[in-house]
C-alpha positions in Angstrom: -32.7 -71.5 55.3 -32.1 -68.1 56.7 -31.1 -65.2 54.4 -29.0 -62.0 55.7 -31.3 -58.7 54.7 -29.0 -55.9 53.8 -30.0 -52.2 53.9 -28.9 -50.4 50.9 -26.3 -48.3 53.0 -24.7 -52.0 54.2 -24.7 -53.6 50.9 -23.4 -50.6 49.2 -20.9 -50.5 52.1 -19.8 -53.9 51.4 -19.3 -53.5 47.6 -17.4 -51.0 48.4 -15.3 -52.8 50.6 -15.0 -55.5 48.2 -14.4 -53.6 45.2 -11.6 -51.0 46.7 -9.8 -54.0 48.3 -9.5 -56.2 45.4 -8.4 -53.6 42.9 -5.0 -52.0 43.3 -4.2 -48.6 41.2 -5.1 -49.8 37.6 -4.2 -48.1 34.1 -7.5 -47.7 32.4 -7.5 -47.0 28.3 -10.9 -45.3 26.5 -12.5 -42.4 24.9 -13.4 -39.5 27.1 -17.2 -38.2 27.1 -19.6 -36.0 28.8 -16.2 -33.8 30.2 -17.1 -31.5 32.8 -14.3 -29.2 34.5 -16.1 -27.9 37.5 -16.1 -24.5 39.1 -13.9 -25.9 42.1 -11.1 -27.2 40.0 -12.6 -31.0 40.2 -12.9 -32.8 36.4 -15.9 -34.9 35.8 -16.1 -37.4 32.5 -16.5 -40.9 31.7 -14.2 -43.3 30.1 -16.1 -45.8 27.5 -15.6 -48.1 25.0 -17.7 -50.2 22.5 -19.4 -52.0 25.1 -19.2 -50.3 28.4 -18.6 -47.0 30.2 -16.9 -46.0 33.5 -17.5 -42.7 35.6 -14.4 -40.9 36.4 -13.3 -38.2 38.8 -10.2 -36.1 38.6 -10.0 -33.8 41.9 -8.3 -30.5 41.8 -5.2 -31.2 43.7 -4.5 -34.2 41.0 -4.7 -32.2 37.9 -3.3 -29.0 38.5 0.1 -30.0 36.7 -2.0 -31.3 34.0 -0.4 -30.1 30.9 -3.2 -30.7 28.3 -6.7 -30.2 28.5 -8.9 -33.3 28.2 -11.4 -33.0 25.3 -14.6 -35.0 24.5 -13.7 -37.7 21.8 -9.9 -37.9 23.1 -8.3 -41.2 23.5 -6.5 -41.4 26.9 -5.2 -43.3 29.7 -6.2 -42.9 33.2 -4.3 -44.2 36.5 -6.7 -44.5 39.5 -8.2 -46.4 41.9 -11.8 -48.1 41.8 -14.0 -46.5 44.4 -18.0 -46.3 45.1 -19.5 -43.1 45.6 -22.0 -44.6 48.1 -24.8 -41.8 47.5 -25.6 -43.0 44.3 -24.2 -46.7 44.6 -21.9 -46.7 41.5 -18.7 -47.5 41.3 -16.3 -44.9 39.6 -12.4 -44.5 38.9 -10.5 -41.9 40.9 -8.1 -40.7 38.5 -4.8 -39.7 39.8 -2.6 -39.3 36.5 -4.0 -38.7 32.8 -2.0 -39.1 30.0 -3.1 -38.7 25.8 -2.7 -42.1 24.2 -0.8 -42.3 21.2 0.8 -38.8 21.5 3.2 -37.8 24.4 1.3 -35.2 27.0 3.5 -32.3 26.5 3.1 -32.4 22.7 -0.7 -32.8 22.8 -0.4 -29.6 25.2 1.7 -27.8 22.9 -0.4 -28.4 19.9 -3.6 -27.6 21.7 -2.2 -24.4 23.0 -0.4 -23.4 19.6 -3.7 -23.6 17.7 -5.4 -22.0 20.5 -3.0 -18.5 20.6 -3.0 -18.8 16.6 -6.7 -18.7 16.8 -6.4 -15.4 18.8 -3.9 -13.6 16.5 -0.7 -14.1 18.5 1.2 -15.4 16.0 0.1 -12.9 13.3 2.9 -11.2 10.7 1.2 -8.1 10.9 1.6 -7.4 14.3 5.4 -8.1 14.8 7.8 -5.2 15.5 10.9 -4.4 13.9 14.3 -5.1 16.0 15.7 -1.4 16.4 18.7 -1.0 14.3 20.8 0.8 16.9 19.9 -0.2 20.2 21.6 1.3 23.3 20.0 -0.9 26.3 19.5 -4.8 25.6 17.3 -6.3 28.3 18.1 -10.1 29.0 15.8 -12.4 30.7 17.4 -15.7 31.3 19.5 -17.8 34.1 22.0 -15.9 35.6 24.3 -18.8 35.8 24.0 -20.5 32.6 25.9 -20.1 29.6 23.6 -18.5 27.8 24.2 -15.1 29.5 27.9 -15.7 29.0 27.6 -16.1 25.3 25.2 -13.0 24.9 27.5 -10.8 26.7 30.4 -11.8 24.7 28.8 -11.4 21.4 27.6 -7.9 22.2 31.0 -6.6 23.9 32.7 -8.0 20.6 30.3 -6.8 18.1 29.5 -3.1 19.8 31.0 -2.7 23.2 28.8 0.6 23.9 25.7 -1.3 24.2 24.7 -1.6 27.8 23.1 -5.0 29.3 20.4 -5.1 31.8 19.7 -9.2 33.2 16.4 -9.9 35.1 17.6 -13.4 36.7 14.8 -15.9 36.3 14.8 -20.0 36.6 14.6 -21.2 33.2 13.2 -24.9 33.9 11.1 -26.5 36.4 7.9 -25.7 38.7 7.7 -22.0 39.0 10.2 -21.4 36.2 7.3 -19.9 33.7 6.1 -17.4 35.9 9.2 -15.9 36.7 10.0 -15.9 32.8 6.6 -14.2 32.4 7.3 -11.8 35.4 10.6 -10.8 33.9 9.3 -9.5 30.7 6.7 -7.7 32.2 9.0 -6.1 34.5 11.2 -4.6 31.7 8.6 -3.9 29.5 7.3 -1.5 32.5 10.6 -0.4 33.0 10.8 1.0 29.3 14.6 1.4 29.4 15.4 -1.2 27.1 15.3 -0.8 23.3 15.1 -4.7 22.9 14.5 -7.8 25.1 16.2 -11.4 24.6 14.2 -14.1 26.2 15.8 -18.0 26.1 18.1 -20.8 27.4 20.1 -23.3 26.0 19.1 -26.5 24.8 17.7 -29.5 26.2 14.5 -31.9 25.7 11.0 -30.5 25.6 10.7 -30.9 29.4 13.4 -28.8 29.9 11.9 -26.4 27.5 8.4 -26.5 28.8 8.4 -23.3 30.6 8.4 -21.4 27.3 5.6 -23.4 26.3 3.5 -22.1 29.0 0.6 -19.8 28.4 1.9 -17.2 30.8 5.3 -16.3 28.7 3.2 -16.2 25.3 0.9 -13.8 26.8 3.8 -11.7 28.3 5.6 -11.8 25.2 2.2 -10.8 23.4 1.7 -7.7 25.7 5.6 -6.7 25.9 5.8 -2.9 24.9 9.6 -3.9 24.0 10.1 -5.7 21.0 11.2 -9.4 22.1 13.7 -11.9 20.4 13.3 -15.5 21.5 16.2 -17.8 22.0 15.1 -20.8 23.1 17.1 -24.2 23.0 19.2 -25.0 19.5 18.1 -24.6 16.2 15.5 -27.4 15.6 14.0 -26.4 19.0 10.8 -24.6 18.7 8.7 -23.3 21.6 5.3 -21.0 22.1 7.6 -18.3 22.7 9.2 -18.5 19.4 5.8 -18.1 17.3 5.0 -15.2 19.6 8.2 -13.2 19.9 8.8 -10.3 17.1 11.9 -12.2 16.0 13.0 -16.1 16.4 16.6 -16.6 16.8 18.1 -20.0 16.5 20.6 -19.9 19.5 21.1 -17.2 22.0 24.4 -16.3 20.2 22.5 -15.5 17.1 20.0 -13.7 19.0 22.7 -11.4 20.2 23.8 -10.8 17.0 20.2 -10.0 15.6 20.2 -7.4 18.4 23.0 -5.3 18.1 25.0 -4.1 15.0 28.6 -5.0 14.5 30.6 -2.1 15.1 33.6 -2.7 13.0 31.5 -3.0 10.2 29.6 0.2 10.8 33.2 1.9 11.4 34.5 0.1 7.7 31.2 1.4 6.0 31.9 5.0 7.6 35.3 5.1 6.3 34.1 4.2 2.9 31.6 6.7 2.8 34.1 9.5 4.2 36.4 8.6 1.5 33.6 8.7 -1.1 32.7 12.1 0.5 35.8 13.6 0.4 36.6 12.4 -3.1 33.1 14.1 -4.2 34.1 17.1 -2.4 37.5 17.5 -4.2 35.7 16.7 -7.7 33.4 19.7 -6.4 35.6 22.1 -5.6 37.9 21.4 -8.6 34.7 21.9 -11.4 33.7 25.0 -9.6 37.2 26.3 -9.9 37.2 25.1 -14.0 33.9 27.2 -13.8 35.3 30.2 -12.3 38.1 29.9 -14.8 35.8 30.2 -17.5 33.6 33.1 -16.3 37.0 34.9 -15.6 38.0 34.3 -19.3 34.6 35.3 -20.6 34.7 38.8 -18.5 37.8 39.7 -19.7 37.6 43.4 -20.7 39.4 42.0 -24.3 36.7 39.4 -24.7 33.9 41.4 -23.3 35.0 44.3 -25.8 34.8 41.6 -28.6 31.3 40.5 -27.6 30.0 44.5 -27.7 31.6 44.8 -31.2 29.9 41.5 -32.1 26.4 42.8 -30.7 26.4 45.7 -32.7 27.5 44.6 -36.0 25.0 42.0 -35.5 22.2 44.6 -34.5 23.1 46.8 -37.5 22.8 43.9 -39.9 19.3 43.1 -38.4 18.2 46.9 -38.7 19.3 47.3 -42.2 17.4 44.0 -43.1 14.2 45.4 -41.1 14.4 48.4 -43.2 14.3 46.9 -46.7 12.0 44.8 -45.6 9.5 47.4 -44.1 10.3 49.2 -47.5 9.4 46.8 -49.8 6.1 45.7 -47.7 5.3 49.8 -47.8 5.9 49.8 -51.4 4.1 46.7 -52.3 0.9 47.8 -49.7 0.7 50.9 -51.3 0.0 49.6 -54.7 -2.3 47.3 -53.5 -4.4 49.9 -51.7 -4.3 52.2 -54.7 -5.8 49.3 -56.8 -8.4 48.5 -54.3 -9.5 52.3 -53.8 -9.7 52.7 -57.8 -12.2 49.0 -57.8 -14.4 50.7 -54.9 -14.5 54.1 -57.1 -15.6 52.5 -60.1 -18.0 50.3 -58.0 -19.8 53.4 -56.0 -23.2 53.9 -57.3 -22.8 57.7 -56.6 -20.0 57.7 -59.5 -22.4 55.9 -61.9 -25.4 58.2 -61.2 -22.6 61.5 -61.6 -22.3 60.2 -65.1 -26.0 60.9 -66.0 -27.5 57.7 -65.0 -30.5 57.3 -62.5 -31.7 54.6 -60.2 -35.5 53.8 -60.9 -37.4 52.2 -58.0 -41.1 51.3 -56.9 -42.6 53.0 -54.1 -41.9 49.9 -51.9 -38.2 50.6 -52.6 -37.7 47.5 -54.9 -35.3 48.4 -58.0 -36.6 48.1 -61.3 -34.5 46.2 -63.5 -36.8 45.3 -66.7 -39.5 47.6 -68.2 -41.8 44.8 -68.3 -42.1 44.7 -64.4 -44.4 48.1 -64.5 -47.4 49.0 -66.0 -48.7 52.3 -67.7 -49.8 54.7 -64.5 -47.7 53.1 -62.2 -45.5 55.5 -59.9 -41.7 55.5 -60.2 -39.2 57.1 -58.0 -35.7 58.1 -60.2 -32.8 58.7 -58.0 -30.0 61.0 -59.4 -26.7 62.2 -58.9 -28.5 65.4 -56.9 -31.8 64.7 -55.6 -34.7 62.5 -56.8 -38.0 62.8 -59.1 -41.6 61.1 -58.4 -42.7 60.2 -61.9 -45.8 58.6 -63.4 -45.3 55.7 -66.1 -46.8 57.3 -69.4 -45.6 54.5 -71.6 -43.4 51.3 -71.4 -40.8 50.1 -74.0 -39.4 46.7 -74.1 -37.4 46.7 -76.6 -33.6 46.7 -76.6 -31.4 49.5 -76.0 -30.5 51.6 -79.2 -26.8 52.2 -78.0 -24.1 49.9 -76.0 -23.5 51.1 -72.1 -20.0 51.4 -71.6 -18.6 49.5 -68.8 -21.5 46.5 -69.4 -20.2 43.2 -67.7 -19.2 40.8 -70.3 -21.6 38.3 -69.1 -24.3 40.3 -70.6 -22.5 40.4 -73.9 -23.3 37.7 -76.5 -19.9 36.1 -77.7 -18.8 32.7 -79.0 -15.9 31.0 -77.5 -14.5 27.7 -79.1 -14.1 25.1 -76.9 -11.9 22.0 -77.1 -13.8 18.7 -76.5 -11.8 15.3 -76.7 -9.3 17.0 -79.3 -11.8 18.7 -81.3 -12.9 22.2 -82.0 -16.9 22.5 -81.3 -18.4 26.0 -81.4 -20.7 26.7 -78.4 -22.5 29.7 -77.9 -22.5 30.9 -74.3 -24.5 33.6 -72.8 
């Protein structure tokens, strides 16, 4: 029995022919692994389940429109053709479409971009700017033929006709719409003539609104130097542009109301303020007239003469009171001074010496008060009323004086006092 011998290339080509000819395009579900997004734009990864692994290639021309980014561990559905890569002899799935399993492709792309931009600070409240209260020019980025621009023009014309509207016409749906919207935002931002921008479109499905979920639009809003109001879809619709914008309006008409003030309300407010100002002015003038009348009465000759007379009388009364007070103070002061003078004269040592007394001191200057403090032969200095004597002690007598000195302090006189203790009289001799 003869066997056909294949070369490796021949066998691989045969397998390639059998596989590619036997399987039409198929959907394969699995978990993404070993994902690589090559610099050429091609994507390489594997799909795996609990028992097997399938290598996949997703060429650049097919993945350009992929809304989400595949990640390792993500469950996906891949549509493609089975092929054999002959250099390695491995079969693989050449992917034409890729969808997330269990969640819509657009929803997944929305959540991925939202999480990434939030991490970069695109949604931080601190960076959002206030919408100017009195804009003169409003820039609008939207379709020139839709109901949105008509609603915005109608609302602004009704609320504040003096505001000028500048439209940058763009497509708001379909391929290339996101690039046009982003360019419109950048162009009006570079121009700088608008005080605020309104970016939006009417309602629709998630696919219809997708241009406002593109990263290019989000970055254009984030980098725009002019405050931006987003007005995409209806009240329940949310896009990435809504999160990045400085203010989100539920509808385009609401965006126009947020952008400009109501001129009628401003006029009514001004009229009210004008009335209040006039009323306050009249009241102030009336008060000033009343004050002027009061001053005029106060400055009349009769009133001035009366005030002068009263001042004279009051001044005279004060002068009389001052004189009486000063006289009493002077008399009392003179008597007090005379008493003090007499006390000083009585206490003056010179006066005592003038009455015939002498002051005895030791050579060291100590005053001698007791004869027991000196010895016979000690030198003593006697100070008289006029002059002094140097003496030597011949004898010292310690007996009591044979006479009583006038003016001797009472504390030196022996006396008896009667003191009442607990209601009884007890005699105590105090010395």
